[in-house]
N, C-alpha and C positions, 0 to 999 in steps of 0.2 A: 736879560741879564745882560749889562753893558760891556763890552770886549776887554777893558782894562778891570774888571772884577774878578773875570775868567781869568786872565794872565794872571789878577795876584794870586789865585788859590794856585795854577799849574807851576808859577814859583813859587810859592810855602812849599806844595809837598816837595819839587827838586829839591830845596835844601835840608828838607828833612832824611835824603835818601841816604846820606852817610849814617847816619844814625841807625834809621833803620838797617841799613845793613849790618851795622856793627852789632845789633841786638837780634840778629838772625836766631842767632844759636839758642840764646839767650829764651827764646821766644819757644825755637822746638821743643828744651829742655822743659819748660814750665808748662807746656803745653796747652797756651792759653797767650794772646798777645798784650804785653806789657802796658801798665795803667796809664804810664808815661807817653806810647805813642800813640796810642786812642787819645790821649787829651791832645798830645800835637799837633794830630791830625786834625781835630775837631776846630783847633786854633786857627787853622790855615783856611776854614771856611769849606774843606772840603764835604763834612756830611750834609750841608746844606744845598748842596749844587745840586740835586732835584726837588728839591725842598720847594713848594710854592711860595710866592711870595706872601699871601695872604697871611702866610704862617710864619713869616721873619726868612722865607728861605730865598736864595738866589736865583732860581729856576730857569738855571743853565739850561745849555741842549747838550743833548745825549755825548756827543763825539767829546766836549769838557769830559763829562764825568771819565768814561773810559779812558781818555787821554791820563786821568789824573792814575786810574784803577792798573792801567799798566805799569809807571812809572813807580808804581810803591811795591806791586807785585815784581817789578825787577830788582828792589832790593832786598826784598820777605816775602816769599810765596804766601805764607798764612796771612802775615800782614795784608798783603794783598787781597786774598781772599776774604778774611774779615770786611775789611775797607769797602769793596765791592757791592758782599753781601748786604749788610749793615747800610751801606750808603745808599741801595735801592730803595728802602723798603719807603723812604717818605715818598718815592713817586707814589707807590700802592697808597698807600694813607689816604694820600689828597683824593683816593678816589672813592673815597668811604663818605657815607651821609654826615655833612658839616658838625654836627654835634661830636662823633667820633672824631675829627680832627684837633676840635676844642677840646676834648677830653685828656687827647695825650699832649699835644702843643699849647693850649691857654695857660698852664701853669708855667711851664717851661720848653720855650722854642726847639731847643736843643737836645730835649728827651729824643733817647734809641730808642729803635725797635731791633729784636730779632726775628725767627721765623725757625715754618717746618711745616711744609707742605702738603705732605704725603697725607692722605686721610687715614692715618691707623689707629686715630682714637675716635669715638662716640660722641655724636651729637642728635639730640631729640629737642622737636618743636616745641615749645609750651606758650603759655597765653602772652609773655611781653619777650619773647627772646627764646633761647636754646640753655639747653641743660648739656655742658661738656666734661664729658669724664675718658682718660684715658693716657698712653704714652705717646710723645712725638720724639725721632729721634733729629740728631744730624742740625740741629739748632745753632748756626758758625755764630761768633761773635755774644751769645747769651750774658756772660758773666758782664759785658758791657751794656747791659739795656733793661730796662724795664718796663719794658712792653714785649709782646710775644703775637706773631701773627701766625694762627694755626690753621693747616687745611682740614675740612673734615666734610662725611657725604652724612648728610640729614636724614634720619629717617623718621618714619608715620608712625600710626600708632600699633600698625603692623608689620614695624620693622622692616618694612618696603622704602628705598631710598627715593626722594623725590626732590634733592638739592645738593648741588657740593657748593660749598659757601668757604670765606675766608673768616676766620673768627679772632676777634681782639681783645686781647686779655691782659690786666694790669701784674706786678709781678705778685702782688699779694693774692694772684689768684692760680699762683703755677709752683712748682717747687724743679730746682734745676738740680738734674742727677749725673753727678760726675763721673763720665764712663767713656772718655776720648781716649785711647791708649791707639792709635795704630800707625802705619808705615808710613804714610806721605799726610802731609798737612799737618801734621803733628800740635803747630801753634794754634790751630784755630778756635780750639776749645768746643766743637762741635756735638756740646752733651745733649742728654735727652731733657725734656720738657715734660713734668708730669702733673696733671691736672686731674683732681679728685671734685666729680660733681660743682663744678663753678656755673653759677649761672651769667650768661652775656647777651643781655638786652639788644635788642633787634638791632638797635643801630651801630652797635660795635660789631654787624657782619656785612660780606658783600659777596652778592651773588658771582659765580662765572659765568653764569649768561650774560650777564650786565657788562662783565669785564670781556668775552671774548666778543661782545657786539661794540665794546669801544662806545657804551652808552651808560655812565654808571651816576650815581647820585652827588658823585663829589662834583660832577661837572657844572654845577651850580654854581659852584664858588672859584672853583679852578678852571678857568675857560683855554686857557690858553693852549697852544699847540701842541706841546709834551705831552699832555697827559690824555694826549687821543691819537697816541700812539700805541698798538696792541702789545699786550702783557706778553707774549710770548718771543716780540721783539725784543725789548727792552730785557725782561729777566732771563732768557737764556746766552744773551751777549755778555750780561751780570757772571755769567758763570765762567764764560770763554774767555775776555778778555782777560784776568788774571792768572789765566795759564799763558796766553801768547805773551804776557808778561815775565809771567816765569822764563818760559823759554830766552824773554830779551835780555834777563838778568843770564843767562847759562850761555847765550851769547859770547856779551861783555867778559864774563868771566874766562870763558875757554880762551877767546881771543888773549887775555892779558896774560892767561899763563902760556900759552904756545908759544908767543913772540919769545919768550925765555929757556923754553923746555929745550934740554938737549935730548935727543935719542938714543939709549946707551947701547938698544940693540941694531943700531944703523950705524953701528961706526961712528957716533959721534954727532950725527946728522942734527942740524937744528930744525925742529917741528914748522917754523913759519918757512923753512926751505922747501919743505915735502910737497912736490904736487899735488898729491891724495890729499893732503889737509888742507891745501888751498882750494882745492874741488868743493870739499867739505864744507867750508866755509861759505861758498857762494852758495850752496844749494840750500843752508840751512837758512841764509839771509833771505832768499829769493822766497822761501816758502812763508816767513815772519810779514815781507813785504805782501802777498799776496794773502796773507791771513787777514792784514790790518787794512788792506784797500778796500777788500769786499766789504769789512764794517764799517771804511768810513763813505762808501757807496749809499748801502742801505740804508744807514743813518742819517744822510743826508736827503733821502729821496724819503723817505719816512715824512719828516717834519717837512718837509713841501709840500706833501700832502695834506697834512695835517693843518699848517700853516694856512693852507687855502682854505680848509674847511669842506674837503673833500674827503669821503670814502677812502679809506687804505685798499687798494684793489689785491683781491686773494694773491694773483699772481705775486706782488710784490712779499706780500708774507710771506708766503712759500718759499720763496728766493731768501727772504732774508735768515729763517731756518735753516735751509740748504747751507747759506753760506757760513752760519755760526758751527753747526754741529762738523763742519769742512775745515775749517779756521781750529779748532779744535785738535782735528787730525794733523794738519799742518804745522802745530806749535810742537804736540810730539813729534812728530817725524823729524822735525830740527831740534828738539832736545836730544832726542836717541843719536841723529848723527854726530852732535858734539861728544855727547857722553862715551858713546864708542871710539872716538878718536883722542879721548884725554887721559888712556894710559893709565897704568894699575895707581899710582898714585890717586888719582881722585876716586879711590873708593873709600878713601881715608872719610871716615865722620869727622864732621866741621870745616870740611870742603864744601863752596858754595855747590859746583856742579852736581854731585850727588846729591845736596838738599833740594836742587831747582828738580832735577831728575825723579827724584821719589814726590816731591808735592806736584808736578806737573800732571805725574801719572795717578796719583789719588784725587787729583781733578776731574781725570778722562772718565773715572769712573760716575760720576754724577748723572742721576738719571736723565739728565735735557741732555746730554751729551750723547744719546742713543745715536747713531750715524743711521741704521736701518730705516728707523721709523722715519726720522725727519727726510732722509733722501726718498722712502716710499710714497712719502706725501708729495712731495718737489714733483714723481714722475706721476703720480696720480694726475696732478694736476696740467702737467704739460701734456698728457694722453687725452685730455679732457673729462676724465671721472673727475665726481663729485668729493670731497673731500671737508669731512665732518667740521666745523667748526670749531668744537671744541679738541679738535686733535692738532690745531694750530696753537690754542690758548686765545 
């Protein structure tokens, strides 16, 4: 993707931030991102950033995508979360067999997908594909998608697991059950997907064995380095980056508020003159910088290896996951520092600081943010122990 196109998307997203910020409470109240926000983001080219050129996409580098996500989430946490999750799906579809890509993008290259990867449903192998049945939860942005990616463990005739695959289904094969009512990320519309004995042809499925080896059928069409990066590196940061963005938005809101705030309990002292408040600002800023700089380093090195056609080293894959969960923790710590120093008025519903605080903590509980699992994998690698490839995605 040409630098001018990348800059145009970032500029377009930046122009949208005031409107997204203004709709943040509306988004939360409606429990879904407004259609006009999704339409406006689509018009900037955002959803095509990770889509392959073969399907009319921009095939930008991951850093451009994550930069845009951070900006969006800094205005509205729920919109940033949905944008990141829905926006990363074109990257995965590019790994599917060519027929699957044509099924989705052939008629409309702007088609969007949602997902739910936890294998809570049932998948059974048939002669020409798979029979899928069950319920999948937490499908963020499903109201703005017409296809869905679902994770499933494939069982043989004896009900023994033989494979773990991602299945691609059109909206005619599933129903959205509106169950999303939460304390944070309320506007993501992360509802349940219900499937009743749907047939999924073989070409609309992708084995995680191929994904973890970075050797997928879609590479025959999409040869660019973007699609040679490990799933666990791209998808894990698609969860962490919105949280960094939320903390960035909380930081801006906090600084703006503290510049005007007078602390009644300290004889009219201006908060901006409080050395302890100044120290907290410094610490929060350092945490956010550290999280973002690690992301930049990891994505730059991943793309460098992929660009040379070289296999991504295991230590780099492990470090990326380490930095990703650490980045989430740093963003959460930054939000906590800011919230704790915002005073009682920050508790009022409708204020941005409390919404960012709730949204960030809601994002923290996503399974990909389990710190012990990722950190243990890194530690095992450092001590010379084998790390199962599927543990790194």
